[in-house]
C-alpha angles and dihedrals in degrees: 000000000000130000100296096299119122124217112244116246091239094059110110115257097187130150107255098190100090131201125340113222126223142072098272119080111254137194117221101230135133136204109242118177091337094310127107107237130190114202124346125342117233090257092050091048091050091049091053091046092048091051092048092047090052090050090051090054092049093047093050089057091044092051092048090053093045093052089055093048095041105036090165089070118086120212096260090053092049093047091051090053093046093049091051092047095049090047091056097047096083092229093147095250111151120229090251092049091048090053089050091049093050093050 
């Protein structure tokens, strides 16, 4: 796994692969390096965590700058605007990951 960092327990570990269409029951698994895997591998989970952690750092700086430029906004107003903006960017952040980022 990643470079010595551990993934916090509160980081979402959801299955991102969605529903499988059709009449027959299906199991959402994949073949990764010859092994059947359900959900994310440890490396995939770390990659998602690392990207979300990086986004948190960037958004903290952005929010600090915005609060200086828009002093009439309180923090809850700004965070609502930021959450909506991030959700519309198409960055591949899941709803659970976005909630984690905004916390």
